[in-house]
N, C-alpha and C positions, 0 to 999 in steps of 0.2 A: 327284399333283397336275394337277390339267388345266391346258393351255396357255396359257387365260387365266389364272389364279394364278401361274403360272409366271410370266407374260411382267412381269407387276403384281411380283412377288417381285423378280424378275433385272434390274428397268431400270426401273420407276417408283417402287420402293420405294428402295433407294441415291439417288436424284437427290434423292427428297422429302425424305429424312432428314438428307442431306449440306445442302438447303436450309435445314431448320425448325432443325437444331442451331446452322449460321450466325448465321441470324438472332436466336435467341434468345441466345447467345454477345454477340453484336454491341448487342443490344439492353440487354442489362443494364449493360454501360459508360456505351451513350451516354445512361443517365438522368442520369449525374453530369455530364457534359459539358455537358449542356442545363441542368444548375443551374449550373454554373459557366461561363454562355454561354461554352462554348468547342467549336459544334458541326463551328466551319469547322477545329479541332484536331485532330477525326476523319478531316474531307477530307484535312488537311496531311497526319498520316502515313498515311494508305491510300495516299497516291501518295509521300510519300515512303521509304519503304521499299523502293520497285521497285529501287534502285542496291544498296541492301545485298543484296537477295536476287541479283542479277546479279555482283556483286563473290563474293558464299559462295560460287556456282556457279563463276566461275572458279576464285579457288584452291582451292577442295576438288574439282573436278569431279564430284561427287556433289550428289543430289538428295535426301540424308539430311534428314530433316524437322530434325534436331537442330541440323544447320547452317544449315539455311534459318532456321529459328527463328532463329538466332544473329545471321546478317547481318540478319536484319530488324527485330531488335531494337537492332541498333547502331546501324542507320539512324537507326530513329523516332527515337531517344536524342540522334544528332547532330543530325537537325530539331529536336528539342525545344528543344536545349542554342541552336541557329543563330536559334530565331526568336527564344528570351528575348533574346540578346545584338544582334539588330538589333533588337528592341522597345528593349530601354534605352538602347546607344549613340547610336543612330539618332532614338531618342526622337520615336518612331512613333506613331501607332494600334495595337494588337497583331493586330486583321486586316489590316491591310497587311502587317506583319511575314511574318503566316502564308502571305498569299499570295505574297509574294515567294520566302519559302525556297520550298514544298512545290511551286512553279510548276518553279526552277531543276533541285532534285531529281528531279523526278519527268522532265523533260527528260532528264535526265542519265542517266538509267535507262534511258529509251525509247533513248536515243543508244544504252547500252551491248547493249541489248537484240538490238539492230538492228545494229549496228556488228562486233559483240566476237565475231564466229561461235557465239555462243550458239545462235540461232534453228536452226542446222545440228544441233543437239544437241538433247537432250529439256528445251528452257525454253520452249514454245511462247506466244508476245506476247499471240495472242486471249486463250488461257487466261486469264496473269495481269492482261491489263484489263479483260475481259470476264464470265469466267467460263465456264466450262463443266458446268454439273451435270452435263448429258447421260450425259457419258463415263465415271458412275460407273455402272457395271456390275458385278455380283453374276451371278456364273453358279454357282450351289447344284447339291447334286443335286436331282433331278426326282422322288423318291421322300420321301416325307414321314419313314418308316423310317430312312434315312441323311439324312436333313435336319437332326432333332436330334440333332449329334454336334458332339465338337470339333475335327474337323476343317473343318465348315461355317465356323468362327469365321477361318479360317485363310484364307480365301475374298474374306472380309469386302476394298474396296475400301481403302487405308492413308491416302486421304482422309477417307473418314470418323472412320477413329480417329483421324486428326491433331483431326477435327473435337472427335471426343469429349473427346479430352485437353484441346481449348482451353474446352469446357464445363465442364470439372468442375476445370481452374483459375482461370476467372472466375468461374464461382458459390461458390469457396473464399474466393478475394480480397474479394469482395463479400460473403460472409458473416462472414468473421472481421474484416474490416477498416471493416464495415459503419457502425459509429460512428464513427471517425475519417474514414470519406469522407464523414458525413455531416457534421459539424462544419466539417471542411476546404473541402466545398462553398459552405454555406452564410456560412461567418464566420472566413476565415481567421486575422482578429487572434485574435479567442474561440480559436480552435483552440491557436496559439501561445500564448498567456495558459494554457492549461490545460494544456500541456507534450506537444502534439499537433504536430510537426512538416506542418506546411503543403506545404513545400515539397517534403518527403520523400515525403509522401501525392500531391501532383500527378507528382513522376517516376515512380511508382509504379505512379500510373495511365496516363500516357502509354506505359510498358514494357508493362503486359497487353495496351492500345490496338493495341501496333503485335503482340503475338505472335496478338493475335487476328485484327487483320488478315488477315497471313501467312496463318494458317490458313483464312481464310474467301476466298483467291485464287479459288480451285479452284472452288468455289462460287458467288459471285457477282461475282468480278473486284476490283481495286483501284477501280476508277471507281463501281462499285455499290455498295461495301462501306458508304459512306457512307448511303445509303438507309436501311439494315434499323438502321445504329447508331443514327441523328437520326430516322429516323421513327415508329418506336415510342416512342419517350422524348418526343418533341411528343404522340403522340396520348394516350399516357396523364398526359403531362400538363395537356392541355385537359378532364382527366375528373377529376381529382384534384387536392388538395392535400397530400398524406399523403406521405411520400416511401417510406416499406416498402408504400402500396397503389399509388402510380405505378412503381413499378419489379414488380409481381406483374402489373399491367394491364399493363407496356409488354412484358413473357414471354409474356403470351396472345395480346397483336395483332401479335406477332410471329410465334407460331405457327400464327395465323388468315392471317396474310399471305402466310408459307413455302407453306402449305399450298392455299391459295386460288387464289397466283399461279401456281406448277408446276400444278395444275389447269388454271387456266383458260388458262396457255400452251400446254398439253396439246389441248384438246379446244375451248376457245372460237374458234379458227380454224374447226375444222370446225361449229362451228354456224352462221358466219356462210359457212360454204361455200366454206372455201378446203382446197385436200387436203394444205395443209403445217402444221405447229405454229411456236409463235414462239419465242424465246429464252424459258427458264423463270427466271433471273436475271434479264432484262431485266423478263419480267412482275411477278418476285415485289416489286421496286422500284415498277413503275409502283402495285401492289396496298399498298403501303406507304404512296407519295405518295398514294394517291387515300383513305386513312383520316383520315391527316390532313386535307385538304380537305374533306373531311365534316365533320370532328369541328369544323374552323373554323368550320363554319356553323352546325352542332346540337349542339352539346356543352351538356349540360343550367347549367354556369355562368359558362362561360369562351365560348360559339360566339358571333358573329355577331346572329346570331337571338333567343337569348335575354337578350343584355346591349340589344339593341332592345328588345327585351319590357317588361325592365324600367325603361328612360329614358322609354316611356309612358306606364305604369303611375305611373308616378311623377311626370311631370308631369298629369296627371289629379287625382295624389294635391294637389299643390302647387296646382293649378286650384280644385280644391273646397275646401281648406282657405283659401287666401283668401280663397273667398266665406266662407267660416262665420265667419271671424273678422271681416271687414266686416259682415257680417249683427250678431256679439254686441257688436262696438264700436258700432256704430247703436243697438241697443236699451241699451244701457246709457248712451249719451248722451239715451236719453229716446224712440228712434224704435224703435215696434215693429215696422215691417217697413219696405223700401228699396225704391224704383221701382228698373225696369229701368234705366233710365236714368242712374240714378247709379252703380247698381255698372257698368257698360259704361264707364264714365270709370276706373272703379278697380281695372277687371282686365283694361282695356286693349283695350278695343274691344267694340259688341255680338255679335259673330261669338262669343267668350273668354264673356263675359257668359254667354250663351243655353247655349252647352254646358257650364258649369257650372252652369246651374241644372238640365241638365237631367238631370248626373251626379247632382248632390244629392239630384235628387226620385227617381231612380231608388232610389237608396240608405235614401229615408226620412229624411232629413237637414233637409229647407226644404219648404217650403210655398208655392204660388204660384198668385194669386188676380187681378184687373181690380189692384185698389189697390196691388200688389205681392207682395213676396218676405218671407218669416219663416222663421225656425227652428223647427224643431218641437225635442221634448223631446231627443230624442237628438241634432240637431242641434249644440246647445247645449251637451251634456255635449264633443262631439268638441273644440268652438270653445275652449272652457273648456279645455282639456289642451292646445292647441297656442298657447293665450295664457299659460299658466302654463310651458310650458317654451321662451315666448319670454322671459320676463321674466327665470326662471333662467340665462337664457343670457345676457340683458345684463350681471346682478347678475357671473357670473362673468367675462364678457370685462373688464368695469371692473374689479371688486374682485383679480382673479389675474393674470390675462392684461396689465393695463395698458392694455386702448384705450382713447381717449378716450371719452365718454359721446354727444357726438354723432355720436361712428362706430360705436356699439354696435349701434345700431337697426338699423340694413341687414345689418349680417351677422347679426345673431339672426335677423332676416327671412329669410335665406337658409338657414338653419342649424336653424330651426325646423322644418322638412320632415324630415328627417333625423337628427335625434337625440333619442334618446327622453330622458323625463325620468326616468326610472329610471339610465339612464347617467350624465345630466348630473350626479345626485345621488350617485353615486359616487365622482364625479371630483372631487368636491367643490365644486360647482356651488349644493349647496343645505348 
């Protein structure tokens, strides 16, 4: 193979695969943390497993994956139990109990890492805290005939094997227990009523989160892992309301964030004229965060701009329908048309009245001449439908809800623009 291809395979491919597997693994679990409103729990565990890692290394004097995972899982479970204990015994907010526990455990881990002679052996603080995926290098044979062999797989960095195992474990956990996780996340009481232990599902999820966090340490570190765990899940939540779709979209966004972040870290500074690249772990976290920011603004249904647009459309609709019902009531009282001054007094000012007439005329709902404003045939149909909905709402509020008749008109007037008559009929309003 050419030197350029070999450089890509030996240097870029392992780091990119490591970031990709770490991002997908974290995103799978992050969906359920987001649904449970426990995003901070992922941050708490990612910080709290550090003392478990250090203690496991001090006891076993080895960095074998099984030993490190056991230490991390034990520390993660201790963190979860302490958080629950502080919340119940201290009767404090869950966020406050998480903040107290993970900050203390993380400080203990940093202290052990720096002072217990661990840094003089093979457990680096920078790697644990910030991640160094660039150190995942692979030196396979440079000849294609020797490249595709079993011996080549033995040269794959152990970090990639750990991440691959974590990805398989988390994927299997989500697939096998998806129904239980979904019910326990949305409604723990319903899960208990159906024979599913919501508490057991909570602790199982926390254990798997702890294992995934440890597996991702060397890819993104304990601090930035929360960006991979929560960023894609929040972005997917802004795009869909179905859990299955959310999980799939979060995996896709995690892949985009990992691959895009790696190449931006490698090539972005050069495009800007700098000679050195930046941390790929940090750039992956930045990309995941930027995706959240963009979707907060531009998501089709839950974005800020789409929400503002819907509000603006609703305000226009309310203004026009108020104009039409005013004209229809006047017509039923014997006035074929209404003067603009009278409309201004009803609609809240001359400017609002002029705007309502302009919008209604554009849609062919009213006509205006020198003597006043009157409904078209189409406008009369729309106004009649709104008034029918208003009367049905009044009956429903008085007869079914028990609202006083003197108060029902005002409430019905607010709801008539947003409640469809067919919906009201199905609910028993007619």
